[in-house]
Each structure stands twice: as C-alpha cells, then as structure tokens.
MDTraj code that builds the backbone (N, CA, C; nanometers):
import mdtraj as md
import numpy as np

residues = "UNK UNK UNK UNK UNK UNK UNK UNK UNK UNK UNK UNK UNK UNK UNK UNK UNK UNK UNK UNK UNK UNK UNK UNK UNK UNK UNK UNK UNK UNK UNK UNK UNK UNK UNK UNK UNK UNK UNK UNK UNK UNK UNK UNK UNK UNK UNK UNK UNK UNK UNK UNK UNK UNK UNK UNK UNK UNK UNK UNK UNK UNK UNK UNK UNK UNK UNK UNK UNK UNK UNK UNK UNK UNK UNK UNK UNK UNK UNK UNK UNK UNK UNK UNK UNK UNK UNK UNK UNK UNK UNK UNK UNK UNK UNK UNK UNK UNK UNK UNK UNK UNK UNK UNK UNK UNK UNK UNK UNK UNK UNK UNK UNK UNK UNK UNK UNK UNK UNK UNK UNK UNK UNK UNK UNK UNK UNK UNK UNK UNK UNK UNK UNK UNK UNK UNK UNK UNK UNK UNK UNK UNK UNK UNK UNK UNK UNK UNK UNK UNK UNK UNK UNK UNK UNK UNK UNK UNK UNK UNK UNK UNK UNK UNK UNK UNK UNK UNK UNK UNK UNK UNK UNK UNK UNK UNK UNK UNK UNK UNK UNK UNK UNK UNK UNK UNK UNK UNK UNK UNK UNK UNK UNK UNK UNK UNK UNK UNK UNK UNK UNK UNK UNK UNK".split()
xyz = np.array([
    [-3.0961, -3.0774, 2.4951],
    [-3.1209, -3.2066, 2.4311],
    [-2.9927, -3.2552, 2.3655],
    [-2.9534, -3.3801, 2.3939],
    [-2.8340, -3.4368, 2.3347],
    [-2.8681, -3.5053, 2.2032],
    [-2.7795, -3.4882, 2.1075],
    [-2.7997, -3.5511, 1.9772],
    [-2.7339, -3.6875, 1.9761],
    [-2.8055, -3.7850, 1.9264],
    [-2.7473, -3.9185, 1.9154],
    [-2.6530, -3.9237, 1.7970],
    [-2.5712, -4.0253, 1.7931],
    [-2.4764, -4.0421, 1.6825],
    [-2.5497, -4.0538, 1.5502],
    [-2.6632, -4.1227, 1.5504],
    [-2.7403, -4.1389, 1.4266],
    [-2.7932, -4.0051, 1.3761],
    [-2.8388, -3.9205, 1.4698],
    [-2.8919, -3.7897, 1.4308],
    [-2.7828, -3.7015, 1.3737],
    [-2.6624, -3.7040, 1.4335],
    [-2.5501, -3.6251, 1.3832],
    [-2.5138, -3.6678, 1.2424],
    [-2.5064, -3.7992, 1.2227],
    [-2.4733, -3.8504, 1.0882],
    [-2.5780, -3.8091, 0.9862],
    [-2.7023, -3.8016, 1.0294],
    [-2.8094, -3.7616, 0.9375],
    [-2.8019, -3.6138, 0.9036],
    [-2.7543, -3.5308, 0.9993],
    [-2.7475, -3.3864, 0.9778],
    [-2.6306, -3.3446, 0.8902],
    [-2.5203, -3.4194, 0.8926],
    [-2.4002, -3.3809, 0.8186],
    [-2.4261, -3.3597, 0.6705],
    [-2.4921, -3.4524, 0.5991],
    [-2.5192, -3.4274, 0.4561],
    [-2.5999, -3.3011, 0.4323],
    [-2.6943, -3.2721, 0.5231],
    [-2.7754, -3.1500, 0.5076],
    [-2.6902, -3.0251, 0.5191],
    [-2.5961, -3.0257, 0.6158],
    [-2.5086, -2.9104, 0.6346],
    [-2.4172, -2.8914, 0.5148],
    [-2.3693, -3.0026, 0.4584],
    [-2.2817, -2.9943, 0.3418],
    [-2.3542, -2.9343, 0.2227],
    [-2.4850, -2.9603, 0.2118],
    [-2.5650, -2.9054, 0.1010],
    [-2.6002, -2.7595, 0.1269],
    [-2.6419, -2.7289, 0.2518],
    [-2.6880, -2.5937, 0.2830],
    [-2.5739, -2.4945, 0.2979],
    [-2.4556, -2.5428, 0.3413],
    [-2.3410, -2.4537, 0.3623],
    [-2.3083, -2.3711, 0.2398],
    [-2.2822, -2.4335, 0.1213],
    [-2.2523, -2.3565, 0.0002],
    [-2.3631, -2.2607, -0.0395],
    [-2.4909, -2.3000, -0.0087],
    [-2.6024, -2.2116, -0.0437],
    [-2.5968, -2.0838, 0.0384],
    [-2.5665, -2.0966, 0.1703],
    [-2.5533, -1.9776, 0.2548],
    [-2.4379, -1.8901, 0.2078],
    [-2.3225, -1.9541, 0.1748],
    [-2.2063, -1.8793, 0.1279],
    [-2.2374, -1.8085, -0.0023],
    [-2.3059, -1.8808, -0.0939],
    [-2.3412, -1.8220, -0.2229],
    [-2.4323, -1.7017, -0.2035],
    [-2.5265, -1.7147, -0.1091],
    [-2.6171, -1.6037, -0.0824],
    [-2.5445, -1.4819, -0.0299],
    [-2.4438, -1.5045, 0.0575],
    [-2.3659, -1.3932, 0.1119],
    [-2.2839, -1.3249, 0.0029],
    [-2.2231, -1.4056, -0.0863],
    [-2.1434, -1.3483, -0.1951],
    [-2.2312, -1.2695, -0.2908],
    [-2.3512, -1.3245, -0.3186],
    [-2.4425, -1.2548, -0.4090],
    [-2.4860, -1.1222, -0.3482],
    [-2.5143, -1.1227, -0.2176],
    [-2.5552, -0.9985, -0.1508],
    [-2.4429, -0.8965, -0.1551],
    [-2.3166, -0.9439, -0.1366],
    [-2.2020, -0.8528, -0.1401],
    [-2.1873, -0.7909, -0.2781],
    [-2.2025, -0.8730, -0.3847],
    [-2.1899, -0.8219, -0.5214],
    [-2.3003, -0.7219, -0.5534],
    [-2.4183, -0.7408, -0.4918],
    [-2.5280, -0.6471, -0.5155],
    [-2.5007, -0.5121, -0.4503],
    [-2.4217, -0.5112, -0.3441],
    [-2.3877, -0.3864, -0.2758],
    [-2.2823, -0.3084, -0.3532],
    [-2.1841, -0.3796, -0.4113],
    [-2.0738, -0.3140, -0.4801],
    [-2.1179, -0.2482, -0.6097],
    [-2.0531, -0.1360, -0.6426],
    [-2.0733, -0.0719, -0.7727],
    [-1.9628, -0.1124, -0.8679],
    [-1.9810, -0.0879, -0.9953],
    [-1.8852, -0.1305, -1.0976],
    [-1.8454, -0.0133, -1.1861],
    [-1.7146, -0.0019, -1.2131],
    [-1.6643, 0.0987, -1.3062],
    [-1.6222, 0.0282, -1.4353],
    [-1.6774, 0.0732, -1.5451],
    [-1.6417, 0.0170, -1.6763],
    [-1.5672, 0.1239, -1.7565],
    [-1.4404, 0.0976, -1.7852],
    [-1.3580, 0.1930, -1.8598],
    [-1.3647, 0.1642, -2.0084],
    [-1.3872, 0.2677, -2.0878],
    [-1.3918, 0.2545, -2.2335],
    [-1.2855, 0.3453, -2.2945],
    [-1.1921, 0.2858, -2.3681],
    [-1.0837, 0.3623, -2.4297],
    [-1.1352, 0.4339, -2.5534],
    [-1.1264, 0.5673, -2.5520],
    [-1.1754, 0.6475, -2.6640],
    [-1.0696, 0.6633, -2.7736],
    [-0.9426, 0.6317, -2.7428],
    [-0.8383, 0.6330, -2.8457],
    [-0.7335, 0.5262, -2.8110],
    [-0.6430, 0.5009, -2.9035],
    [-0.5466, 0.3910, -2.8886],
    [-0.4559, 0.4081, -2.7674],
    [-0.3986, 0.5277, -2.7416],
    [-0.3120, 0.5423, -2.6233],
    [-0.3821, 0.5081, -2.4927],
    [-0.5124, 0.5294, -2.4870],
    [-0.5861, 0.5029, -2.3630],
    [-0.5847, 0.3543, -2.3269],
    [-0.5841, 0.2667, -2.4267],
    [-0.5885, 0.1227, -2.4001],
    [-0.4692, 0.0758, -2.3173],
    [-0.3518, 0.1356, -2.3406],
    [-0.2295, 0.0939, -2.2717],
    [-0.1986, 0.1796, -2.1491],
    [-0.2893, 0.2689, -2.1144],
    [-0.2647, 0.3605, -2.0023],
    [-0.2944, 0.2939, -1.8685],
    [-0.2168, 0.3343, -1.7659],
    [-0.2346, 0.2793, -1.6320],
    [-0.3499, 0.3465, -1.5581],
    [-0.4145, 0.2693, -1.4694],
    [-0.5324, 0.3175, -1.3977],
    [-0.5071, 0.3154, -1.2471],
    [-0.5409, 0.4268, -1.1815],
    [-0.5341, 0.4376, -1.0358],
    [-0.6743, 0.4657, -0.9829],
    [-0.7131, 0.3955, -0.8778],
    [-0.8415, 0.4212, -0.8115],
    [-0.8123, 0.4612, -0.6683],
    [-0.8491, 0.5826, -0.6333],
    [-0.8230, 0.6366, -0.4995],
    [-0.6750, 0.6246, -0.4628],
    [-0.5888, 0.6521, -0.5635],
    [-0.4447, 0.6516, -0.5404],
    [-0.3781, 0.5158, -0.5486],
    [-0.4545, 0.4083, -0.5734],
    [-0.3999, 0.2733, -0.5790],
    [-0.3976, 0.2238, -0.7239],
    [-0.2770, 0.1813, -0.7700],
    [-0.2665, 0.1286, -0.9064],
    [-0.3396, -0.0045, -0.9164],
    [-0.4246, -0.0214, -1.0204],
    [-0.5043, -0.1438, -1.0342],
    [-0.4813, -0.2186, -1.1654],
    [-0.4091, -0.1592, -1.2601],
    [-0.3861, -0.2247, -1.3886],
    [-0.3973, -0.1251, -1.5016],
    [-0.4005, -0.1738, -1.6283],
    [-0.4194, -0.0802, -1.7379],
    [-0.5540, -0.1012, -1.8060],
    [-0.5990, 0.0003, -1.8772],
    [-0.7380, 0.0116, -1.9202],
    [-0.7902, -0.1142, -1.9890],
    [-0.7181, -0.1664, -2.0882],
    [-0.7742, -0.2745, -2.1690],
    [-0.7870, -0.4072, -2.0940],
    [-0.7229, -0.4233, -1.9780],
    [-0.7310, -0.5502, -1.9054],
    [-0.8343, -0.5488, -1.7938],
    [-0.8877, -0.4318, -1.7598],
    [-0.9770, -0.4216, -1.6446],
    [-1.1213, -0.4546, -1.6826],
    [-1.1421, -0.5813, -1.7087],
    [-1.2748, -0.6315, -1.7432],
    [-1.2811, -0.7794, -1.7053],
    [-1.3993, -0.8371, -1.7119],
    [-1.4139, -0.9770, -1.6744],
    [-1.3769, -0.9993, -1.5294],
    [-1.2859, -1.0945, -1.5038],
    [-1.2455, -1.1255, -1.3668],
    [-1.1653, -1.0115, -1.3038],
    [-1.1162, -0.9183, -1.3858],
    [-1.0371, -0.8055, -1.3352],
    [-1.1154, -0.6745, -1.3351],
    [-1.2461, -0.6845, -1.3458],
    [-1.3290, -0.5642, -1.3482],
    [-1.3166, -0.4887, -1.2166],
    [-1.3422, -0.3591, -1.2210],
    [-1.3293, -0.2739, -1.1032],
    [-1.4605, -0.2733, -1.0247],
    [-1.4590, -0.3336, -0.9053],
    [-1.5744, -0.3346, -0.8160],
    [-1.5409, -0.2500, -0.6937],
    [-1.6286, -0.1552, -0.6609],
    [-1.6009, -0.0609, -0.5523],
    [-1.7218, -0.0474, -0.4599],
    [-1.6944, -0.0098, -0.3362],
    [-1.8020, 0.0200, -0.2428],
    [-1.8748, 0.1466, -0.2868],
    [-2.0025, 0.1597, -0.2543],
    [-2.0760, 0.2822, -0.2905],
    [-2.0100, 0.4057, -0.2315],
    [-2.0207, 0.5164, -0.3036],
    [-1.9628, 0.6419, -0.2586],
    [-1.8772, 0.7060, -0.3654],
    [-1.8014, 0.8088, -0.3264],
    [-1.7183, 0.8826, -0.4204],
    [-1.5811, 0.8171, -0.4357],
    [-1.5335, 0.8113, -0.5598],
    [-1.4023, 0.7536, -0.5890],
    [-1.3334, 0.8368, -0.6966],
    [-1.2018, 0.8438, -0.6860],
    [-1.1206, 0.9187, -0.7822],
    [-1.0574, 0.8216, -0.8807],
    [-1.0871, 0.8404, -1.0083],
    [-1.0285, 0.7583, -1.1146],
    [-0.9246, 0.8421, -1.1874],
    [-0.8014, 0.7900, -1.1955],
    [-0.6949, 0.8611, -1.2661],
    [-0.6271, 0.7663, -1.3641],
    [-0.6055, 0.8152, -1.4852],
    [-0.5420, 0.7352, -1.5904],
    [-0.4174, 0.8092, -1.6371],
    [-0.3033, 0.7375, -1.6443],
    [-0.1762, 0.8009, -1.6781],
    [-0.1053, 0.7254, -1.7900],
    [-0.0317, 0.8009, -1.8706],
    [0.0505, 0.7438, -1.9780],
    [0.1653, 0.8392, -2.0051],
    [0.2839, 0.7844, -2.0202],
    [0.4011, 0.8675, -2.0468],
    [0.3835, 0.9486, -2.1751],
    [0.4085, 1.0799, -2.1673],
    [0.3956, 1.1666, -2.2841],
    [0.2554, 1.2205, -2.3055],
    [0.1627, 1.1848, -2.2126],
    [0.0235, 1.2293, -2.2255],
    [-0.0210, 1.2963, -2.0953],
    [-0.1195, 1.3824, -2.1062],
    [-0.1746, 1.4471, -1.9887],
    [-0.2561, 1.3461, -1.9080],
    [-0.2501, 1.3585, -1.7742],
    [-0.3282, 1.2689, -1.6887],
    [-0.4777, 1.2918, -1.7098],
    [-0.5527, 1.1826, -1.7109],
    [-0.6987, 1.1890, -1.7192],
    [-0.7540, 1.1612, -1.5793],
    [-0.8366, 1.2518, -1.5281],
    [-0.8906, 1.2365, -1.3932],
    [-1.0416, 1.2571, -1.3940],
    [-1.1108, 1.1687, -1.3239],
    [-1.2558, 1.1837, -1.3136],
    [-1.3031, 1.1286, -1.1782],
    [-1.3931, 1.2026, -1.1142],
    [-1.4519, 1.1568, -0.9888],
    [-1.5875, 1.0938, -1.0184],
    [-1.6128, 0.9786, -0.9578],
    [-1.7413, 0.9114, -0.9769],
    [-1.8084, 0.8943, -0.8417],
    [-1.9399, 0.8914, -0.8416],
    [-2.0187, 0.8690, -0.7202],
    [-2.1066, 0.7469, -0.7450],
    [-2.0629, 0.6322, -0.6917],
    [-2.1301, 0.5060, -0.7193],
    [-2.2445, 0.4797, -0.6226],
    [-2.3516, 0.4226, -0.6758],
    [-2.4630, 0.3748, -0.5951],
    [-2.4535, 0.2225, -0.5846],
    [-2.5160, 0.1617, -0.4848],
    [-2.5110, 0.0156, -0.4721],
    [-2.5597, -0.0549, -0.5991],
    [-2.4797, -0.1478, -0.6509],
    [-2.5188, -0.2239, -0.7689],
    [-2.5122, -0.1475, -0.8997],
    [-2.4677, -0.0233, -0.8967],
    [-2.4656, 0.0595, -1.0173],
    [-2.3406, 0.0337, -1.1019],
    [-2.3564, 0.0432, -1.2332],
    [-2.2429, 0.0376, -1.3254],
    [-2.2268, 0.1747, -1.3900],
    [-2.1084, 0.2330, -1.3760],
    [-2.0802, 0.3620, -1.4397],
    [-1.9754, 0.3425, -1.5484],
    [-2.0021, 0.3983, -1.6640],
    [-1.9096, 0.3907, -1.7769],
    [-1.8259, 0.5185, -1.7800],
    [-1.6946, 0.5019, -1.7848],
    [-1.6029, 0.6156, -1.7919],
    [-1.5272, 0.6068, -1.9243],
    [-1.5509, 0.7043, -2.0121],
    [-1.4817, 0.7098, -2.1414],
    [-1.3481, 0.7812, -2.1222],
    [-1.2390, 0.7128, -2.1572],
    [-1.1048, 0.7658, -2.1348],
    [-1.0400, 0.8035, -2.2679],
    [-1.0044, 0.9291, -2.2822],
    [-0.9328, 0.9778, -2.4008],
    [-0.8050, 1.0466, -2.3536],
    [-0.6919, 0.9977, -2.4010],
    [-0.5640, 1.0547, -2.3600],
    [-0.5192, 1.1600, -2.4616],
    [-0.4755, 1.2758, -2.4087],
    [-0.4293, 1.3853, -2.4929],
    [-0.2784, 1.4045, -2.4740],
    [-0.2067, 1.4268, -2.5840],
    [-0.0616, 1.4430, -2.5747],
    [-0.0243, 1.5629, -2.4890],
    [0.0840, 1.5452, -2.4138],
    [0.1329, 1.6515, -2.3274],
    [0.2314, 1.7374, -2.4068],
    [0.1955, 1.8628, -2.4373],
    [0.2841, 1.9469, -2.5191],
    [0.4160, 1.9808, -2.4495],
    [0.4220, 1.9608, -2.3176],
    [0.5456, 1.9931, -2.2449],
    [0.6458, 1.8781, -2.2443],
    [0.6044, 1.7607, -2.2945],
    [0.6948, 1.6452, -2.2970],
    [0.7979, 1.6626, -2.4080],
    [0.9243, 1.6657, -2.3716],
    [1.0319, 1.6859, -2.4691],
    [1.1443, 1.5857, -2.4456],
    [1.2076, 1.5438, -2.5555],
    [1.3191, 1.4502, -2.5474],
    [1.4339, 1.5050, -2.6301],
    [1.5520, 1.5163, -2.5680],
    [1.6680, 1.5711, -2.6371],
    [1.7406, 1.4666, -2.7200],
    [1.8338, 1.5127, -2.8039],
    [1.9098, 1.4222, -2.8906],
    [2.0135, 1.3427, -2.8116],
    [2.0416, 1.3825, -2.6862],
    [2.1390, 1.3117, -2.6038],
    [2.0733, 1.2067, -2.5130],
    [1.9446, 1.1815, -2.5334],
    [1.8724, 1.0897, -2.4456],
    [1.9301, 0.9484, -2.4510],
    [1.9265, 0.8808, -2.3358],
    [1.9630, 0.7396, -2.3283],
    [1.8382, 0.6549, -2.3540],
    [1.8589, 0.5298, -2.3949],
    [1.7473, 0.4393, -2.4233],
    [1.7532, 0.3221, -2.3254],
    [1.6432, 0.3001, -2.2531],
    [1.6343, 0.1884, -2.1590],
    [1.5232, 0.0942, -2.2044],
    [1.5592, -0.0333, -2.2249],
    [1.4601, -0.1353, -2.2609],
    [1.4381, -0.2248, -2.1395],
    [1.3133, -0.2651, -2.1188],
    [1.2785, -0.3512, -2.0059],
    [1.2021, -0.4728, -2.0569],
    [1.2449, -0.5902, -2.0126],
    [1.1735, -0.7128, -2.0462],
    [1.1492, -0.7921, -1.9186],
    [1.0575, -0.8859, -1.9229],
    [1.0295, -0.9680, -1.8056],
    [0.8839, -1.0050, -1.7960],
    [0.8481, -1.0632, -1.6836],
    [0.7114, -1.1092, -1.6589],
    [0.6645, -1.0677, -1.5205],
    [0.5338, -1.0444, -1.5047],
    [0.4305, -1.0353, -1.6084],
    [0.4502, -0.9101, -1.6949],
    [0.4221, -0.9210, -1.8223],
    [0.4451, -0.8092, -1.9132],
    [0.3513, -0.6917, -1.8874],
    [0.2441, -0.7149, -1.8140],
    [0.1490, -0.6064, -1.7846],
    [0.1881, -0.5267, -1.6605],
    [0.3010, -0.5608, -1.5987],
    [0.3464, -0.4878, -1.4806],
    [0.3749, -0.3422, -1.5157],
    [0.3466, -0.2534, -1.4211],
    [0.3635, -0.1092, -1.4439],
    [0.5082, -0.0677, -1.4203],
    [0.5554, 0.0272, -1.5019],
    [0.6925, 0.0790, -1.4912],
    [0.6867, 0.2252, -1.4483],
    [0.7669, 0.2578, -1.3466],
    [0.7745, 0.3940, -1.2955],
    [0.9189, 0.4419, -1.3043],
    [0.9369, 0.5660, -1.3457],
    [1.0697, 0.6284, -1.3479],
    [1.0621, 0.7556, -1.2648],
    [1.1451, 0.7618, -1.1613],
    [1.1446, 0.8778, -1.0702],
    [1.0038, 0.9055, -1.0178],
    [0.9359, 0.7954, -0.9793],
    [0.8018, 0.7969, -0.9188],
    [0.6905, 0.8349, -1.0163],
    [0.7235, 0.8470, -1.1452],
    [0.6224, 0.8797, -1.2463],
    [0.5921, 0.7566, -1.3312],
    [0.4633, 0.7265, -1.3490],
    [0.4240, 0.6138, -1.4328],
    [0.4596, 0.6427, -1.5784],
    [0.5249, 0.5459, -1.6455],
    [0.5650, 0.5669, -1.7853],
    [0.5057, 0.4629, -1.8798],
    [0.4499, 0.3545, -1.8260],
    [0.3921, 0.2535, -1.9140],
    [0.4020, 0.1152, -1.8523],
    [0.4008, 0.0120, -1.9385],
    [0.4078, -0.1257, -1.8931],
    [0.5245, -0.1977, -1.9614],
    [0.5685, -0.3077, -1.9048],
    [0.6839, -0.3797, -1.9579],
    [0.6701, -0.4068, -2.1070],
    [0.5506, -0.4486, -2.1499],
    [0.5348, -0.4866, -2.2910],
    [0.5458, -0.3692, -2.3873],
    [0.5573, -0.2477, -2.3351],
    [0.5753, -0.1306, -2.4210],
    [0.7226, -0.0963, -2.4417],
    [0.8111, -0.1646, -2.3681],
    [0.9524, -0.1276, -2.3731],
    [1.0458, -0.2441, -2.4055],
    [0.9925, -0.3519, -2.4620],
    [1.0783, -0.4680, -2.4858],
    [1.0801, -0.5182, -2.6294],
    [1.0166, -0.4471, -2.7211],
    [1.0122, -0.4923, -2.8598],
    [1.1028, -0.4101, -2.9496],
    [1.1140, -0.4501, -3.0767],
    [1.1957, -0.3747, -3.1732],
    [1.1478, -0.2306, -3.1852],
    [1.2396, -0.1374, -3.1744],
    [1.2049, 0.0042, -3.1843],
    [1.1401, 0.0605, -3.0604],
    [1.1270, -0.0219, -2.9548],
    [1.0663, 0.0250, -2.8310],
    [1.1740, 0.0514, -2.7264],
    [1.1456, 0.1393, -2.6337],
    [1.2397, 0.1724, -2.5280],
    [1.2036, 0.3064, -2.4667],
    [1.2462, 0.3264, -2.3424],
    [1.2234, 0.4549, -2.2750],
    [1.3363, 0.5504, -2.3085],
    [1.3018, 0.6720, -2.3454],
    [1.4019, 0.7756, -2.3666],
    [1.4158, 0.8557, -2.2375],
    [1.5361, 0.8504, -2.1778],
    [1.5599, 0.9184, -2.0506],
    [1.6781, 1.0139, -2.0628],
    [1.6718, 1.1214, -1.9880],
    [1.7831, 1.2163, -1.9874],
    [1.9037, 1.1552, -1.9165],
    [2.0249, 1.1912, -1.9568],
    [2.1450, 1.1410, -1.8877],
    [2.1409, 1.1784, -1.7399],
    [2.1957, 1.0894, -1.6564],
    [2.1961, 1.1139, -1.5123],
    [2.1410, 0.9947, -1.4373],
    [2.1079, 1.0145, -1.3114],
    [2.0611, 0.9066, -1.2249],
    [1.9087, 0.9027, -1.2194],
    [1.8531, 0.7830, -1.2327],
    [1.7076, 0.7656, -1.2309],
    [1.6704, 0.6447, -1.1446],
    [1.5594, 0.6569, -1.0744],
    [1.5037, 0.5443, -0.9987],
    [1.3968, 0.4754, -1.0833],
    [1.4118, 0.3452, -1.1016],
    [1.3175, 0.2685, -1.1829],
    [1.2486, 0.1644, -1.0947],
    [1.1175, 0.1598, -1.1050],
    [1.0392, 0.0640, -1.0264],
    [0.9416, -0.0089, -1.1172],
    [0.9286, -0.1395, -1.0955],
    [0.8324, -0.2217, -1.1692],
    [0.7413, -0.2878, -1.0664],
    [0.6110, -0.2694, -1.0807],
    [0.5203, -0.3243, -0.9796],
    [0.3893, -0.3713, -1.0412],
    [0.3253, -0.4610, -0.9692],
    [0.1948, -0.5141, -1.0086],
    [0.1281, -0.5664, -0.8812],
    [0.0000, -0.5331, -0.8589],
    [-0.0680, -0.5825, -0.7388],
    [-0.0583, -0.7348, -0.7285],
    [-0.0218, -0.7840, -0.6096],
    [-0.0091, -0.9277, -0.5878],
    [0.1307, -0.9809, -0.6103],
    [0.2234, -0.8940, -0.6546],
    [0.3610, -0.9348, -0.6820],
    [0.4581, -0.8479, -0.6021],
    [0.5777, -0.9023, -0.5773],
    [0.6806, -0.8244, -0.5115],
    [0.7348, -0.7182, -0.6075],
    [0.7573, -0.5985, -0.5572],
    [0.8022, -0.4865, -0.6390],
    [0.9525, -0.4955, -0.6661],
    [0.9920, -0.4627, -0.7888],
    [1.1337, -0.4548, -0.8256],
    [1.1729, -0.3068, -0.8326],
    [1.2829, -0.2700, -0.7661],
    [1.3323, -0.1326, -0.7684],
    [1.4823, -0.1320, -0.7933],
    [1.5282, -0.0383, -0.8747],
    [1.6709, -0.0242, -0.9003],
    [1.7016, 0.1212, -0.9340],
    [1.8275, 0.1564, -0.9253],
    [1.8719, 0.2909, -0.9608],
    [1.9786, 0.2778, -1.0699],
    [1.9654, 0.3584, -1.1746],
    [2.0611, 0.3530, -1.2853],
    [2.1196, 0.4922, -1.3088],
    [2.2445, 0.4949, -1.3518],
    [2.3091, 0.6205, -1.3908],
    [2.3415, 0.6102, -1.5393],
    [2.2804, 0.6958, -1.6185],
    [2.2879, 0.6864, -1.7644],
    [2.3801, 0.7923, -1.8230],
    [2.4522, 0.7512, -1.9274],
    [2.5365, 0.8418, -2.0038],
    [2.4609, 0.8871, -2.1292],
    [2.4998, 0.9979, -2.1907],
    [2.4338, 1.0422, -2.3150],
    [2.4362, 0.9324, -2.4214],
    [2.3213, 0.9060, -2.4810],
    [2.3024, 0.8092, -2.5887],
    [2.3332, 0.6650, -2.5486],
    [2.3391, 0.6398, -2.4197],
    [2.3640, 0.5033, -2.3729],
    [2.2413, 0.4160, -2.3964],
    [2.2651, 0.2860, -2.4199],
    [2.1575, 0.1887, -2.4333],
    [2.1702, 0.0870, -2.3205],
    [2.0623, 0.0699, -2.2450],
    [2.0636, -0.0195, -2.1296],
    [1.9436, -0.1140, -2.1364],
    [1.9688, -0.2420, -2.1028],
    [1.8607, -0.3412, -2.1006],
    [1.8424, -0.3921, -1.9576],
    [1.7194, -0.3884, -1.9110],
    [1.6844, -0.4418, -1.7797],
    [1.5899, -0.5596, -1.7970],
    [1.6105, -0.6636, -1.7167],
    [1.5203, -0.7791, -1.7189],
    [1.4789, -0.8105, -1.5764],
    [1.3496, -0.8229, -1.5547],
    [1.2996, -0.8550, -1.4214],
    [1.1808, -0.9491, -1.4315],
    [1.1850, -1.0560, -1.3557],
    [1.0732, -1.1485, -1.3453],
    [1.0148, -1.1359, -1.2055],
    [0.9029, -1.0656, -1.1968],
    [0.8399, -1.0467, -1.0666],
    [0.7845, -1.1792, -1.0136],
    [0.7865, -1.1945, -0.8837],
    [0.7303, -1.3154, -0.8245],
    [0.6117, -1.2782, -0.7378],
    [0.5202, -1.3725, -0.7250],
    [0.4011, -1.3475, -0.6450],
    [0.4391, -1.3322, -0.4989],
    [0.3646, -1.2504, -0.4293],
    [0.3912, -1.2265, -0.2878],
    [0.3809, -1.3575, -0.2100],
    [0.4767, -1.3775, -0.1199],
    [0.4792, -1.5006, -0.0420],
    [0.5851, -1.5975, -0.0886],
    [0.6382, -1.5763, -0.2105],
    [0.7457, -1.6592, -0.2608],
    [0.8781, -1.5853, -0.2405],
    [0.9906, -1.6563, -0.2601],
    [1.1174, -1.5999, -0.2140],
    [1.2250, -1.5808, -0.3195],
    [1.1968, -1.6040, -0.4469],
    [1.3043, -1.5940, -0.5464],
    [1.2586, -1.5134, -0.6669],
    [1.3407, -1.4175, -0.7077],
    [1.3128, -1.3377, -0.8276],
    [1.4397, -1.3223, -0.9069],
    [1.4272, -1.3005, -1.0364],
    [1.5434, -1.2851, -1.1231],
    [1.5463, -1.1442, -1.1813],
    [1.6576, -1.0729, -1.1610],
    [1.6723, -0.9383, -1.2132],
    [1.8128, -0.9262, -1.2755],
    [1.8215, -0.8741, -1.3956],
    [1.9513, -0.8548, -1.4592],
    [1.9545, -0.7215, -1.5316],
    [2.0756, -0.6714, -1.5563],
    [2.0949, -0.5486, -1.6335],
    [2.2121, -0.5718, -1.7269],
    [2.2006, -0.5220, -1.8513],
    [2.3098, -0.5360, -1.9477],
    [2.3148, -0.4151, -2.0364],
    [2.4357, -0.3877, -2.0869],
    [2.4532, -0.2713, -2.1749],
    [2.4750, -0.3191, -2.3171],
])
top = md.Topology()
chain = top.add_chain()
for i, resn in enumerate(residues, 1):
    res = top.add_residue(resn, chain, resSeq=i)
    for name in ("N", "CA", "C"):
        top.add_atom(name, md.element.get_by_symbol(name[0]), res)
traj = md.Trajectory(xyz[None], top)
C-alpha cells in the first residue's frame, strides 16, 4: 500500500512525539539493568584518593556521585582506591541488576613510605585540577593536592616519569631529572580528546 503525501504529513508529528518515548524507554531499561557503586569516605584521606574499577581509573572518591556516579554491568568487579603514602584499599563486589552497593573506604598510612632530607619538591598546577598524577607509574594524587602553599611532591633525586591523566582528556607525560633539594614547578592544561592544542611548561 502506498502512502499519500497527506498521510505522510499526518504521521510525521506522531513519530516526533513517539520517538523520544521509545528512546526514553530504552534508556530507562538500560539503567534498570546497571548496578551502582556508592563510595563512602570513612576518613579524610579517602576523600582525595583515586579510584580504579577493573583496572581503569575513573576519578577520586569525593567526586564520584551524581552525574559521575559509578554505573556497572551486573557481575563481579574489582574496586581499588589509592593514595600516595597510604596502603591500597581493594574490594571485590558482585553486583545484581539495579542493585546499589555501598563501599566504605578507609585509607591507612603505609609504614614503609619514607622521605629523606635530600628529597626534591615538585609542584604541579593546571586544569582540570581533578586530573590524576602518576610518578613512575604509581598514583600519587591529584593536581589540586600539589599546587598550593606548603604543597608539593617529595621525590628522591634522580630521573622520574610523571604523567597527568583524566578520562576524556589527552594525557600529559614528561620525564624529569631532579637534584637533591631541588624545587621544580610543572604546569599542564589538559585538553579534551579530539582537540589539538595543550599548554605545558616547567620552571625551576
């Protein structure tokens, strides 16, 4: 059966109304399938600690809520929380469809963490301030923890690889060679993936 022009014109408004309803129904069904992880910081260091889910960095504890909440497919998942100078917190969860699991995170100081009197100080500033900082492939914190008065990373003299990353942004990587008691400032403005210009500087 062929549709006349009048019939097509009559159907278009109906499709425009029903289309969003079908899409909304699909999104609602998808959200009902996903499980949710809710992280609760049991002490102050936990709030600023970085979170990995199944080996993928997703942000730090205090920001993973609202639009940034952790939604996962049903099944087993590995939650790991890291902070420089503290022992890693690890917990496995088994999510059911539509389930919300609360994970209480308490960070304990690492007794093996030591800093000598010859340590160099590296300060990092830039945007986004919530970007994660890694030194020699180890998570040490976020930009906003190393750019204020009295803040900075204490590193042993020698060569270190420094990486700053955040999901959705291009990663910044550099290598520095530090002298005893040296003070170094790094500045990096990460750009969103798909764009072509970033600003990175270093000063002593």
